[in-house]
C-alpha positions as CSV (number, residue, x, y, z in Angstrom):
1,X,0.1,0.0,0.1
2,X,1.3,3.9,-0.5
3,X,2.4,5.6,2.9
4,X,-0.1,8.9,2.1
5,X,1.4,10.8,3.7
6,X,5.6,10.7,2.7
7,X,3.7,10.2,-0.7
8,X,1.8,12.9,-0.6
9,X,4.8,15.2,0.6
10,X,7.0,14.0,-2.4
11,X,4.5,14.7,-4.7
12,X,3.4,18.9,-3.5
13,X,7.3,19.9,-2.9
14,X,7.9,19.5,-6.4
15,X,4.5,21.0,-7.8
16,X,5.1,23.9,-5.0
17,X,5.5,27.0,-6.8
18,X,8.9,28.5,-6.2
19,X,10.4,25.8,-5.2
20,X,9.5,23.7,-8.5
21,X,10.9,26.8,-10.5
22,X,14.0,26.9,-9.1
23,X,14.5,23.0,-8.7
24,X,13.6,22.8,-12.4
25,X,16.6,25.5,-13.4
26,X,19.1,24.2,-11.3
27,X,18.5,20.4,-12.0
28,X,18.1,20.9,-15.9
29,X,21.2,22.7,-16.1
30,X,23.7,19.6,-14.8
31,X,22.7,16.7,-18.1
32,X,20.8,16.4,-21.0
33,X,18.9,13.4,-19.8
34,X,17.7,14.7,-17.0
35,X,16.5,17.6,-18.7
36,X,13.9,16.1,-20.4
37,X,13.3,14.1,-17.3
38,X,12.5,17.1,-15.7
39,X,10.1,18.6,-18.8
40,X,8.4,14.9,-18.7
41,X,7.7,15.2,-14.7
42,X,5.6,18.0,-15.2
43,X,3.1,16.5,-17.2
44,X,2.6,14.0,-14.6
45,X,2.6,17.3,-11.7
46,X,0.9,19.1,-13.2
47,X,-2.7,17.9,-11.2
48,X,-1.7,19.9,-8.6
49,X,0.2,23.1,-10.1
50,X,-2.1,26.0,-9.2
51,X,-1.7,30.1,-9.2
52,X,1.2,30.0,-7.5
53,X,3.3,27.5,-10.1
54,X,1.2,29.2,-12.8
55,X,2.7,32.8,-12.0
56,X,6.5,31.4,-11.3
57,X,6.2,30.3,-14.4
58,X,5.2,32.9,-16.1
59,X,7.6,34.5,-14.0
60,X,10.5,33.0,-15.3
61,X,8.8,33.8,-19.4
62,X,9.1,37.6,-18.3
63,X,12.1,37.8,-16.4
64,X,14.8,35.7,-18.2
65,X,17.2,36.7,-19.9
66,X,17.9,33.4,-21.2
67,X,16.6,31.4,-24.1
68,X,16.7,28.2,-22.2
69,X,15.0,29.4,-19.2
70,X,12.6,30.8,-21.4
71,X,11.6,27.9,-23.5
72,X,11.3,25.2,-20.4
73,X,9.0,28.2,-19.0
74,X,6.9,27.6,-22.1
75,X,6.4,24.0,-21.7
76,X,5.8,23.9,-18.2
77,X,2.6,26.5,-18.7
78,X,1.7,24.5,-21.9
79,X,1.2,21.8,-20.0
80,X,0.1,23.5,-16.7
81,X,-3.4,24.5,-19.4
82,X,-3.5,20.5,-20.8
83,X,-4.0,19.0,-17.6
84,X,-6.5,21.7,-16.5
85,X,-8.1,21.0,-19.7
86,X,-7.9,24.6,-20.4
87,X,-6.6,23.1,-24.0
88,X,-7.3,26.5,-26.5
89,X,-5.0,28.9,-23.8
90,X,-2.5,25.7,-24.0
91,X,-2.6,25.1,-28.5
92,X,-1.9,29.6,-27.8
93,X,0.8,29.1,-25.7
94,X,2.3,25.5,-27.6
95,X,2.1,28.2,-30.9
96,X,4.7,30.7,-29.0
97,X,6.7,27.8,-27.6
98,X,7.2,26.6,-31.3
99,X,8.2,30.3,-32.8
100,X,11.2,30.9,-30.0
101,X,12.2,27.1,-29.9
102,X,12.5,28.1,-33.6
103,X,14.0,31.1,-33.0
104,X,16.8,30.3,-31.0
105,X,17.1,27.2,-32.7
106,X,16.4,24.5,-30.3
107,X,16.3,21.1,-31.8
108,X,15.4,19.6,-28.8
109,X,12.4,22.3,-27.7
110,X,11.7,21.8,-31.2
111,X,10.3,18.4,-30.9
112,X,9.4,19.1,-27.4
113,X,6.8,21.1,-28.8
114,X,5.3,18.9,-31.1
115,X,5.1,16.6,-28.7
116,X,2.8,18.9,-26.8
117,X,0.5,20.1,-29.8
118,X,0.0,16.2,-30.0
119,X,-0.8,16.1,-26.7
120,X,-2.9,18.8,-26.8
121,X,-4.9,17.2,-30.1
122,X,-5.6,13.9,-28.7
123,X,-6.9,15.3,-25.9
124,X,-8.9,17.1,-28.3
125,X,-9.7,13.7,-30.3
126,X,-8.7,15.2,-32.9
127,X,-6.4,11.9,-33.9
128,X,-5.1,13.3,-37.3
129,X,-3.3,16.4,-36.1
130,X,-2.2,14.3,-33.3
131,X,-0.7,11.9,-35.0
132,X,0.9,14.5,-37.7
133,X,2.3,16.2,-34.5
134,X,3.7,13.0,-33.2
135,X,5.3,11.9,-36.1
136,X,7.2,15.3,-36.6
137,X,8.2,14.6,-32.8
138,X,9.1,11.6,-33.4
139,X,11.5,12.6,-36.2
140,X,13.0,14.9,-34.9
141,X,13.9,13.0,-31.3
142,X,15.2,10.0,-33.5
143,X,17.7,13.2,-35.3
144,X,18.8,14.7,-32.1
145,X,18.9,10.8,-30.3
146,X,16.8,11.2,-27.6
147,X,15.6,8.0,-26.6
148,X,13.5,9.1,-23.5
149,X,10.9,11.5,-26.1
150,X,11.3,9.0,-28.7
151,X,9.7,6.2,-26.5
152,X,7.3,8.8,-25.0
153,X,6.4,9.8,-28.4
154,X,6.1,6.4,-28.9
155,X,3.8,6.2,-26.5
156,X,1.5,8.6,-27.2
157,X,0.8,7.3,-31.1
158,X,0.1,4.0,-29.5
159,X,-3.0,5.8,-27.8
160,X,-4.3,7.6,-29.9
161,X,-4.2,4.7,-32.2
162,X,-6.0,2.4,-29.1
163,X,-8.3,5.4,-29.2
164,X,-9.4,4.7,-32.2
165,X,-10.0,1.5,-31.5
166,X,-6.8,0.4,-33.7
167,X,-5.5,-2.5,-31.6
168,X,-2.7,-3.6,-34.1
169,X,-0.9,-0.2,-34.4
170,X,-1.5,0.5,-30.8
171,X,-0.7,-3.0,-29.6
172,X,3.5,-2.0,-31.9
173,X,4.0,1.1,-30.6
174,X,3.5,0.5,-27.5
175,X,5.9,-2.5,-27.2
176,X,8.5,-0.5,-29.1
177,X,8.0,2.9,-26.5
178,X,7.8,-0.7,-23.3
179,X,11.5,-1.7,-24.8
180,X,13.2,2.0,-24.9
181,X,11.7,2.8,-20.8
182,X,13.5,-0.7,-19.9
183,X,16.6,0.6,-21.4
184,X,16.7,3.8,-19.5
185,X,15.1,1.9,-16.5
186,X,12.5,4.5,-16.6
187,X,9.1,2.9,-14.4
188,X,6.7,5.8,-15.1
189,X,6.8,5.6,-18.8
190,X,7.0,1.3,-18.5
191,X,3.8,1.4,-16.3
192,X,2.5,4.0,-19.0
193,X,2.9,1.1,-21.6
194,X,1.5,-1.3,-19.5
195,X,-1.3,0.5,-19.1
196,X,-2.5,1.1,-23.2
197,X,-1.1,-2.9,-22.8
198,X,-4.0,-3.5,-20.8
199,X,-6.9,-1.5,-22.2
200,X,-5.7,-3.4,-25.8
201,X,-5.7,-6.8,-23.9
202,X,-9.4,-5.4,-22.8
203,X,-10.7,-4.6,-26.4
204,X,-9.3,-8.2,-27.5
205,X,-11.4,-10.3,-24.8
206,X,-8.1,-11.1,-22.7
207,X,-10.0,-10.5,-19.5
208,X,-7.0,-11.8,-17.5
209,X,-4.0,-10.7,-19.2
210,X,-5.4,-7.0,-19.1
211,X,-6.2,-7.2,-15.5
212,X,-2.5,-8.7,-14.8
213,X,-1.2,-5.8,-16.8
214,X,-3.0,-3.2,-14.9
215,X,-2.2,-4.6,-11.8
216,X,1.8,-4.3,-12.9
217,X,0.9,-0.7,-13.8
218,X,-0.6,0.2,-10.3
219,X,2.2,-1.2,-8.9
220,X,4.7,0.7,-10.0
221,X,2.2,4.6,-10.3
222,X,2.0,3.9,-6.5
223,X,5.6,2.9,-6.3
224,X,6.7,6.6,-7.8
225,X,3.7,8.4,-6.9
226,X,1.9,8.7,-10.3
227,X,-1.4,9.9,-8.9
228,X,-3.0,10.1,-12.4
229,X,-1.2,7.0,-12.7
230,X,-2.6,5.0,-9.6
231,X,-6.2,6.2,-10.4
232,X,-5.9,5.1,-14.8
233,X,-4.9,1.4,-13.6
234,X,-8.1,1.4,-11.1
235,X,-10.2,2.1,-14.2
236,X,-8.6,-0.5,-15.5
237,X,-8.5,-3.1,-13.2
238,X,-12.5,-2.3,-12.7
239,X,-12.8,-2.3,-16.3
240,X,-11.6,-6.4,-16.2
241,X,-13.1,-7.7,-13.4
242,X,-16.6,-6.3,-14.8
243,X,-15.6,-7.8,-18.5
244,X,-14.3,-10.8,-16.6
245,X,-17.9,-10.7,-15.0
246,X,-19.9,-10.8,-18.3
247,X,-18.2,-13.7,-19.0
248,X,-18.3,-15.9,-16.0
249,X,-21.9,-15.2,-16.1
250,X,-22.5,-18.1,-18.8
251,X,-21.3,-20.4,-16.6
252,X,-21.3,-19.3,-12.9
253,X,-23.5,-16.1,-12.0
254,X,-22.1,-16.3,-8.0
255,X,-18.6,-16.2,-9.4
256,X,-19.6,-13.2,-12.1
257,X,-21.6,-11.7,-8.7
258,X,-18.2,-11.5,-7.0
259,X,-16.4,-10.4,-9.8
260,X,-18.9,-7.6,-10.2
261,X,-17.9,-6.7,-6.9
262,X,-15.2,-6.3,-7.7
263,X,-15.0,-3.8,-10.6
264,X,-17.1,-1.5,-8.5
265,X,-15.0,-1.6,-6.0
266,X,-12.1,-0.3,-8.3
267,X,-14.3,2.3,-9.1
268,X,-15.2,3.5,-6.3
269,X,-11.4,3.4,-5.6
270,X,-10.5,5.9,-8.2
271,X,-13.5,8.2,-6.7
272,X,-12.2,8.1,-3.4
273,X,-8.5,8.4,-4.1
274,X,-9.4,11.6,-6.5
275,X,-11.0,13.2,-4.2
276,X,-8.7,12.6,-1.2
277,X,-6.0,14.1,-3.4
278,X,-8.2,17.1,-5.4
279,X,-8.2,16.2,-8.8
280,X,-10.2,14.5,-11.5
281,X,-8.7,12.6,-14.0
282,X,-10.4,9.3,-14.1
283,X,-13.3,10.6,-12.4
284,X,-16.6,10.4,-15.1
285,X,-14.5,7.2,-16.7
286,X,-15.3,5.4,-13.7
287,X,-18.8,7.2,-12.7
288,X,-19.7,5.7,-16.1
289,X,-17.9,2.4,-15.7
290,X,-19.7,1.7,-12.3
291,X,-23.2,3.2,-13.1
292,X,-23.2,0.2,-15.9
293,X,-22.4,-2.5,-13.0
294,X,-25.0,-0.9,-10.4
295,X,-27.5,-1.3,-13.3
296,X,-26.7,-4.7,-13.7
297,X,-26.8,-5.6,-10.3
298,X,-31.0,-4.1,-10.4
299,X,-29.9,-1.3,-8.3
300,X,-31.1,1.5,-11.0
301,X,-31.1,4.4,-8.5
302,X,-27.4,4.6,-8.1
303,X,-26.8,4.0,-11.6
304,X,-28.8,6.7,-12.6
305,X,-27.2,8.9,-10.2
306,X,-23.2,8.0,-11.7
307,X,-24.2,7.9,-14.9
308,X,-25.3,11.9,-15.2
309,X,-22.6,12.5,-12.7
310,X,-20.0,11.0,-15.6
311,X,-21.7,13.0,-18.2
312,X,-22.1,16.2,-16.3
313,X,-18.0,16.0,-15.7
314,X,-17.3,14.6,-18.8
315,X,-18.8,17.9,-20.5
316,X,-17.6,19.8,-17.8
317,X,-13.5,19.0,-18.9
318,X,-14.4,18.7,-22.6
319,X,-13.6,15.3,-23.0
320,X,-15.5,13.6,-26.1
321,X,-14.3,10.1,-25.6
322,X,-15.6,10.2,-21.8
323,X,-18.6,12.2,-23.6
324,X,-19.3,9.3,-25.7
325,X,-18.6,6.2,-23.1
326,X,-21.4,8.7,-20.1
327,X,-23.6,9.1,-23.4
328,X,-23.8,5.3,-23.8
329,X,-24.3,4.0,-20.6
330,X,-27.2,6.6,-20.2
331,X,-29.1,5.5,-23.5
332,X,-28.3,1.8,-21.8
333,X,-30.0,2.0,-18.4
334,X,-32.9,4.0,-20.2
335,X,-33.8,1.1,-22.0
336,X,-32.8,-1.3,-19.1
337,X,-35.3,0.9,-16.8
338,X,-37.9,1.0,-20.0
339,X,-37.3,5.0,-20.9
340,X,-37.1,4.3,-24.8
341,X,-37.7,8.1,-24.8
342,X,-34.9,9.0,-22.9
343,X,-32.5,5.6,-24.5
344,X,-33.8,6.6,-27.7
345,X,-32.3,10.4,-27.1
346,X,-28.9,9.6,-25.6
347,X,-28.4,6.8,-28.2
348,X,-28.9,9.3,-31.0
349,X,-26.5,11.4,-29.0
350,X,-23.7,8.7,-28.8
351,X,-24.2,7.6,-32.5
352,X,-23.6,11.1,-33.3
353,X,-20.3,12.5,-31.2
354,X,-19.0,8.1,-32.4
355,X,-19.5,9.4,-35.8
356,X,-17.0,12.3,-35.1
357,X,-14.5,10.1,-33.5
358,X,-14.5,6.5,-35.2
359,X,-15.0,6.6,-38.4
360,X,-13.5,4.4,-41.1
361,X,-12.8,7.7,-42.8
362,X,-10.4,8.8,-39.9
363,X,-8.8,5.1,-39.0
364,X,-7.9,6.0,-43.1
365,X,-6.0,8.9,-42.6
366,X,-4.5,7.6,-39.8
367,X,-3.1,4.9,-41.7
368,X,-1.6,7.0,-44.6
369,X,-0.2,9.2,-42.5
370,X,1.5,6.5,-40.4
371,X,2.6,4.7,-44.2
372,X,3.8,8.0,-45.4
373,X,6.3,8.6,-42.2
374,X,7.3,5.1,-43.1
375,X,7.5,5.8,-46.5
376,X,9.8,8.5,-45.5
377,X,12.3,6.4,-42.8
378,X,13.0,4.3,-46.0
379,X,13.5,7.2,-48.2
380,X,15.7,8.8,-45.6
381,X,17.3,5.5,-45.8
382,X,18.0,5.1,-49.3
383,X,18.9,8.8,-49.0
384,X,21.8,7.8,-47.0
385,X,22.9,5.2,-49.0
386,X,23.1,7.1,-51.9
387,X,25.0,10.0,-50.8
388,X,27.8,7.2,-50.0
389,X,27.6,6.3,-53.5
390,X,28.3,10.2,-54.2
391,X,31.3,11.0,-52.5
392,X,32.6,7.9,-54.2
393,X,32.1,9.2,-57.2
394,X,33.0,13.0,-56.7
395,X,36.4,12.0,-55.3
396,X,37.0,10.1,-58.4
397,X,35.2,12.5,-60.7
398,X,37.2,15.8,-59.7
399,X,36.1,18.7,-58.8
400,X,33.5,20.0,-62.3
401,X,31.7,16.7,-61.3
402,X,31.0,18.5,-57.5
403,X,30.0,21.4,-59.0
404,X,26.8,19.8,-61.4
405,X,26.1,17.9,-57.9
406,X,25.6,20.8,-56.0
407,X,24.0,22.8,-58.9
408,X,21.8,19.9,-58.8
409,X,21.0,19.5,-55.1
410,X,20.6,23.2,-54.5
411,X,18.2,23.9,-57.7
412,X,15.7,20.8,-56.1
413,X,15.9,22.5,-52.5
414,X,14.8,25.7,-54.0
415,X,11.7,24.2,-56.1
416,X,10.9,22.4,-53.0
417,X,10.6,25.4,-50.8
418,X,9.5,27.2,-53.0
419,X,6.4,24.6,-53.7
420,X,6.6,24.3,-49.3
421,X,5.8,28.4,-49.5
422,X,2.8,28.2,-51.5
423,X,2.0,25.5,-49.7
424,X,2.1,27.5,-46.5
425,X,0.9,30.6,-47.7
426,X,-2.7,28.6,-48.9
427,X,-3.2,27.3,-45.3
428,X,-2.4,30.3,-43.9
429,X,-4.8,32.6,-46.1
430,X,-7.2,29.4,-45.4
431,X,-6.8,29.6,-40.9
432,X,-6.5,33.7,-41.5
433,X,-9.9,33.9,-43.0
434,X,-11.5,31.6,-40.5
435,X,-10.4,33.9,-37.9
436,X,-11.8,35.9,-39.4
437,X,-15.2,34.9,-39.3
438,X,-15.0,33.7,-36.0
439,X,-14.0,37.6,-34.6
440,X,-17.1,38.6,-36.7
441,X,-19.2,36.3,-35.2
442,X,-17.9,37.8,-31.6
443,X,-18.4,41.1,-32.7
444,X,-22.1,41.0,-33.7
445,X,-21.5,39.0,-30.2
446,X,-20.5,42.3,-28.6
447,X,-23.1,44.7,-29.9
448,X,-25.6,42.1,-29.2
449,X,-24.5,42.6,-24.8
450,X,-24.1,46.4,-25.8
451,X,-27.8,46.5,-26.8
452,X,-28.5,45.3,-23.3
453,X,-26.1,47.1,-21.3
454,X,-27.9,50.8,-20.0
455,X,-25.2,52.7,-21.0
456,X,-23.2,55.7,-18.9
457,X,-26.8,57.6,-20.4
458,X,-28.5,55.2,-18.4
459,X,-27.2,55.2,-15.5
460,X,-26.9,59.2,-15.7
461,X,-30.7,59.5,-16.3
462,X,-31.0,57.7,-12.9
463,X,-27.9,59.5,-10.9
464,X,-27.2,62.4,-12.5
465,X,-23.3,62.3,-10.4
466,X,-22.0,59.4,-12.1
467,X,-19.0,56.8,-13.9
468,X,-18.8,53.9,-15.5
469,X,-15.2,52.7,-16.1
470,X,-16.1,49.5,-18.0
471,X,-12.9,47.8,-20.0
472,X,-13.7,44.0,-21.5
473,X,-11.0,42.1,-20.9
474,X,-12.2,40.4,-24.8
475,X,-14.4,41.2,-26.9
476,X,-17.2,40.7,-25.1
477,X,-17.3,40.6,-21.3
478,X,-18.6,38.4,-18.6
479,X,-18.9,41.9,-16.7
480,X,-22.0,43.9,-16.6
481,X,-24.2,46.2,-14.9
482,X,-27.9,46.5,-14.6
483,X,-29.8,49.4,-13.8
484,X,-34.2,49.8,-13.6
485,X,-36.8,51.8,-11.8
486,X,-39.7,51.2,-10.4
487,X,-42.1,52.8,-8.2
488,X,-39.6,55.5,-6.9
489,X,-36.9,53.4,-6.3
490,X,-33.8,53.4,-8.4
491,X,-32.5,49.4,-8.5
492,X,-28.5,49.6,-9.5
493,X,-26.5,45.6,-9.8
494,X,-22.5,45.2,-10.7
495,X,-21.5,41.9,-11.5
496,X,-18.7,39.4,-12.5
497,X,-20.3,35.9,-14.1
498,X,-18.1,33.1,-14.5
499,X,-15.1,33.4,-16.9
500,X,-14.9,36.0,-19.3
501,X,-15.6,36.5,-23.4
502,X,-18.0,34.1,-24.7
503,X,-18.7,32.0,-21.6
504,X,-18.9,34.5,-19.9
505,X,-21.1,36.8,-22.2
506,X,-23.8,34.1,-22.6
507,X,-23.7,34.2,-18.0
508,X,-24.5,37.6,-18.4
509,X,-27.3,37.1,-20.9
510,X,-28.8,34.8,-18.6
511,X,-28.8,36.9,-15.6
512,X,-30.0,40.4,-17.0
513,X,-32.9,38.9,-18.3
514,X,-33.6,37.6,-14.6
515,X,-33.4,40.6,-13.3
516,X,-35.6,42.1,-15.4
517,X,-38.3,39.4,-14.7
518,X,-37.7,39.4,-11.3
519,X,-38.1,42.8,-10.4
520,X,-39.7,44.3,-13.7
521,X,-42.4,41.6,-14.0
522,X,-42.4,39.9,-10.3
523,X,-42.2,43.4,-8.9
524,X,-39.7,42.1,-6.2
525,X,-38.1,45.4,-4.5
526,X,-36.1,43.3,-1.2
527,X,-32.5,43.0,-2.7
528,X,-31.9,40.1,-1.0
529,X,-34.6,38.6,-2.8
530,X,-33.9,39.5,-6.2
531,X,-30.5,38.1,-5.7
532,X,-32.5,34.7,-4.3
533,X,-34.7,34.7,-7.4
534,X,-31.3,35.3,-9.8
535,X,-29.6,31.9,-8.0
536,X,-32.8,29.5,-8.4
537,X,-32.9,31.1,-12.3
538,X,-29.5,30.2,-12.7
539,X,-29.6,26.7,-11.4
540,X,-32.9,26.1,-13.4
541,X,-31.3,27.2,-16.6
542,X,-28.3,25.1,-16.2
543,X,-30.4,21.5,-14.9
544,X,-28.3,21.7,-11.9
545,X,-30.5,21.7,-8.9
546,X,-30.2,17.8,-9.9
547,X,-26.0,17.4,-8.6
548,X,-26.6,19.8,-5.3
549,X,-25.9,16.4,-2.4
550,X,-23.7,15.4,-0.4
551,X,-20.3,14.2,-1.7
552,X,-19.7,10.8,-1.0
553,X,-17.9,7.6,-2.7
554,X,-17.6,10.5,-6.1
555,X,-20.9,11.2,-5.8
556,X,-20.9,14.8,-7.6
557,X,-21.4,17.6,-5.0
558,X,-22.3,21.6,-5.7
559,X,-18.9,22.5,-4.7
560,X,-18.1,21.1,-8.5
561,X,-20.5,23.5,-9.7
562,X,-18.7,26.8,-10.6
563,X,-21.5,28.8,-13.2
564,X,-23.0,32.2,-11.6
565,X,-21.9,35.1,-10.6
566,X,-20.4,37.5,-7.9
567,X,-22.1,40.9,-7.9
568,X,-23.5,43.3,-5.2
569,X,-26.9,44.9,-5.5
570,X,-28.3,48.6,-4.5
571,X,-32.1,49.4,-4.2
572,X,-32.2,53.0,-3.5
573,X,-35.1,55.4,-1.9
574,X,-34.9,59.0,-2.3
575,X,-37.6,59.6,-1.2
576,X,-36.6,57.9,2.4
577,X,-32.9,58.9,2.1
578,X,-31.9,54.8,2.8
579,X,-30.1,52.1,0.3
580,X,-30.5,48.3,0.5
581,X,-27.7,46.4,0.5
582,X,-27.3,42.7,-0.9
583,X,-23.9,40.9,-2.5
584,X,-23.0,38.2,-3.5
585,X,-18.5,38.3,-2.0
586,X,-18.8,41.5,-3.8
587,X,-19.0,44.8,-1.0
588,X,-20.3,48.0,-1.4
589,X,-18.4,50.6,-0.2
590,X,-18.8,54.1,1.0
591,X,-17.1,57.6,1.1
592,X,-18.6,60.2,3.7
593,X,-16.6,62.8,5.4
594,X,-13.3,61.9,3.9
595,X,-14.1,58.6,5.7
596,X,-14.3,54.6,3.4
597,X,-17.2,52.3,5.3
598,X,-17.5,48.8,4.1
599,X,-20.7,47.2,4.0
600,X,-20.1,43.1,3.3
601,X,-21.8,41.0,1.2
602,X,-22.5,37.2,1.5
603,X,-19.3,35.1,0.9
604,X,-21.3,32.9,-1.3
605,X,-21.9,33.5,-5.4
606,X,-25.4,33.8,-7.2
607,X,-25.1,30.6,-8.0
608,X,-25.1,27.0,-6.7
609,X,-22.8,27.1,-3.4
610,X,-21.3,23.9,-1.1
611,X,-24.2,25.8,0.9
612,X,-27.4,27.3,-0.4
613,X,-28.1,30.0,2.4
614,X,-30.3,33.2,1.8
615,X,-29.0,36.0,1.1
616,X,-28.8,39.2,3.8
617,X,-30.2,42.5,3.5
618,X,-28.4,45.4,4.6
619,X,-30.0,48.9,5.2
620,X,-28.7,51.4,5.5
621,X,-28.9,56.1,5.8
622,X,-27.5,58.3,2.8
623,X,-27.5,61.7,3.0
624,X,-26.1,64.6,0.6
625,X,-22.3,64.1,-1.3
626,X,-22.2,60.6,0.1
627,X,-20.2,58.2,-2.6
628,X,-20.8,54.8,-3.1
629,X,-18.9,52.6,-5.4
630,X,-19.6,48.7,-6.9
631,X,-16.9,47.2,-8.7
632,X,-15.5,43.4,-10.0
633,X,-12.4,42.0,-8.8
634,X,-11.0,42.9,-11.8
635,X,-9.5,46.2,-11.6
636,X,-7.9,44.6,-8.0
637,X,-6.4,42.1,-10.0
638,X,-4.7,43.8,-12.2
639,X,-1.0,42.8,-12.8
640,X,1.6,45.9,-13.0
641,X,3.8,48.0,-11.6
642,X,7.6,48.0,-10.6
643,X,7.2,44.0,-9.9
644,X,4.7,42.9,-12.0
645,X,2.2,42.1,-8.8
646,X,-1.6,42.9,-8.2
647,X,-3.0,46.2,-7.9
648,X,-5.2,44.9,-5.1
649,X,-7.9,46.6,-3.1
650,X,-6.4,48.4,-0.2
651,X,-4.8,50.5,-3.2
652,X,-8.0,51.1,-4.9
653,X,-9.5,52.3,-1.6
654,X,-6.8,54.8,-0.7
655,X,-6.8,56.1,-4.4
656,X,-10.3,56.8,-4.4
657,X,-10.5,58.7,-1.1
658,X,-8.0,60.8,-2.8
659,X,-10.1,61.4,-5.6
660,X,-13.5,61.4,-3.6
661,X,-13.8,65.0,-4.4
662,X,-14.0,65.8,-7.6
663,X,-16.5,65.2,-10.6
664,X,-17.3,62.6,-11.3
665,X,-16.5,62.2,-14.8
666,X,-12.5,63.5,-13.9
667,X,-12.5,60.3,-11.3
668,X,-13.2,57.7,-14.1
669,X,-10.4,59.6,-15.7
670,X,-7.9,59.2,-13.4
671,X,-8.7,55.5,-12.8
672,X,-8.4,55.0,-16.0
673,X,-5.1,56.6,-16.9
674,X,-4.0,55.2,-13.6
675,X,-5.0,51.1,-14.3
676,X,-3.4,51.8,-17.9
677,X,0.3,53.0,-16.3
678,X,0.2,50.0,-13.6
679,X,-0.3,47.5,-16.3
680,X,2.3,49.0,-18.8
681,X,3.0,46.2,-21.6
682,X,1.2,43.4,-19.2
683,X,-1.6,41.6,-20.5
684,X,-5.0,43.2,-18.9
685,X,-6.0,39.6,-17.1
686,X,-9.9,39.8,-16.4
687,X,-12.5,42.1,-17.3
688,X,-13.2,45.5,-15.8
689,X,-16.2,47.4,-14.1
690,X,-16.0,50.2,-11.7
691,X,-18.8,52.4,-11.5
692,X,-19.6,55.7,-8.9
693,X,-22.1,57.4,-8.4
694,X,-23.0,60.7,-5.7
695,X,-26.1,60.9,-3.5
696,X,-27.5,64.3,-4.2
């Protein structure tokens, strides 16, 4: 058994921010094979890397004058985004990494970039692009003699072919990789290959052999403290037991039930292990599989619960393969329970996704890519033999013959380069056109979102002395503000929806609709009740209220759901001179007579949280000349200044106190100029929204 205390310390020491980066710099400069090992180790520790580690790597990228350290930082940032399922960001960074490695003329890092790009495309289920990138990475690593890097390329190629059920090619790649890992005594790499080979045996019906290989891999992963490998192999063990139980049921139903219980225990161990170690690498796969096992036992309540959770998690981490498995499981359970309408719906969804992942055309393209690579290798060997013959001929023929050969080689290279440049130009034009189309669609969405916002004029119509500082990070924004007036009372809400860009904008549109319905349609005036009404609307709209149960043995809990908004809402009654306030994480600041007071918000979002507590309404009297400020976290979280640190709320409070005596328009300009000077050349990290108003 793995000793949890010691393994946990070992796992976290390397993945903790500054320690990891400093050790990374120190160890990677000693020997080439140590550099490769360190870079590969980032992949297995990325699940525990959080913001501190990412900030440290980005700090190396910005501050280091050495190309080698920058390239290693690019590699680490790529794997951070991969293991956080942020594949779009990972693709952006890996292209920057590729460009930097090419500019630095580092073949080793160019090979690493191709390998990483292949892994990203494999996670996105784009097998053709994955194989293309991995074969190019394999070619480069063979050129520079990187045995360990070559083994990992072969292993990933085997993984891609396994996902496409091409077991013959997958077995070939994994056995080649295993031989290299054994040669280098790379225990982790050996365990990875045993895991893939176990899956192949399982796919071919060799259940006992699959079980033996999975247990062998599990033991090694536990020995070297690779948590993701431990959870993956528990899944493989459960799958072997499950399929073995189906095989036994033909002759011995009692033995089959006993083996099926072992399968369930293995899947539950995956969920327990990943929950205990704070990651969810194989949870969706395990929940989908254990749902089938419970259905076989006739326990449809647990079967439906786990199947729903598996589909939810698979969609959340954008895993198309896990979605395919969960849809198939849902369809099967619905059919077993007699819900034929539900079974038909999920079966259609399964086939639509399965057709895009597993079709003959895709397999044919992969085979063509493989054949092309093998042909290229043979041609390379032939060219080497031809070069030797040419050297002999040139020795006998003299200088004039050498010049002729050289001219032919140069001409051939010129034509090849010309052809390749023409091909690249066409591909770049196509990519540029697609980017333009996407950007145009997002800009049109921005116009729609802008139409929903009241604008500075709408705010000024209710509070004559006011300002709005609104700076979206992308074309569309997850931050928004909303105003309304009803029965002489004035409503103002400033909110930060989950994410930014397109996802945040979609959430903001839905939130505006819910607020209008609560206040203008239902006549709710209590700010706490308005937020509660919006929260219930978000839960209903996203169909997540069914997940709101206690986490136990892998069952989903409300803490897994993050969709919603942080906000501050005020209701101003000019007749009584009072302000009623309710907030979700975001407070209200009041400046009176040169002093700033904070009216606290509830520590929960307008969405699903760990405990759905009622929102608190707070009342206060306001006087003429009082200043109220509502804001999101974007301004305080912006990096900049001489040390590249966050602006922070304390500095924002001091700034507002200094400018509180100035007109609203001038306050806005000062806030904007201060932020831009602070940010300098750094990227804006989040949407920014600050609203100030003076009681007149």
